[in-house]
N, C-alpha and C positions, 0 to 999 in steps of 0.2 A: 855074851859078847863074842866077837870074832876078831882075831888079830892075825896078821901075816908077818912073818919074819923073813926078809930077803937079804942075802949077802950082796953087797955092792961095794966094789973098790976098797976092800979091806974094812968096811963098816957094815952095819946092819940097818936096813930100813924096816921100820915097824909101823903098822897101821892096822886098822883104820877105824874111824868113828863114823857114825851115821846119825846125824841129828837134823831135825827139821829146821830150816832157816829161810829167811827171805833173801833173794839175790840183792847184792849191793856191791859197792866198790871197795869194801873193807878188805884189806889184804894181809891182816895179821891173824895168826891162829890164836884163839883165846887161850889164856894160860890154863884154864880149867880143862880144856880139851887135851893139852899136853900132859897135864898131871893125871888125867884119866887113863891115858895110854900107859904112862909109867906105872900106875897102880895095877893095871890089868896085866902087865908083864909078869908080875909076881905069881899069877895063876898058872902061867905056862912055862916059866923058866925054873931051873934048879934053884933051891934056896941059897946056894952058894953064890949065885949071880944076883947082884943088887943093881938095879937101874936107878940112877939118880938124875935129878934135873940137870946137873952140870954135864951129864953124858949126852944130852940132846944137843946136837950141833946145828940142826936146822929143822924147821917145821913149815909145812905148807898145806893148803887145802884147795879143793875145787868144789864146785857146786854141780851136782848131778840132777838134771830134771827128771821127774817121774811122770809117767803117763797115767793120768787119773781118769777113771770112768765117772763122769758127773752123775750118772744114774745109779751107781753102786751104793748099796746100803751101808757098807763099811769100806774103809780104804785098805784093809789088810791084803787085798789081792793086787795091789799096785805093783806093776812090773819093776823089778830092780835089775 
């Protein structure tokens, strides 16, 4: 996994996830995605720091299109 921790206005922004999805007008971050990031924080932070669900003040997501070569044998080379 890969996470970033960015200080912002006295808080910390943490992200990101990268899951395959279909574009839609759904504008809520699924709870399992929020919990995934909370759980991943434990791998990177001191054991004395515990991130809890109530520490999450907001969550958002965006969809990033990937350029796919329709002739490629596998999609591991997709540009990110």
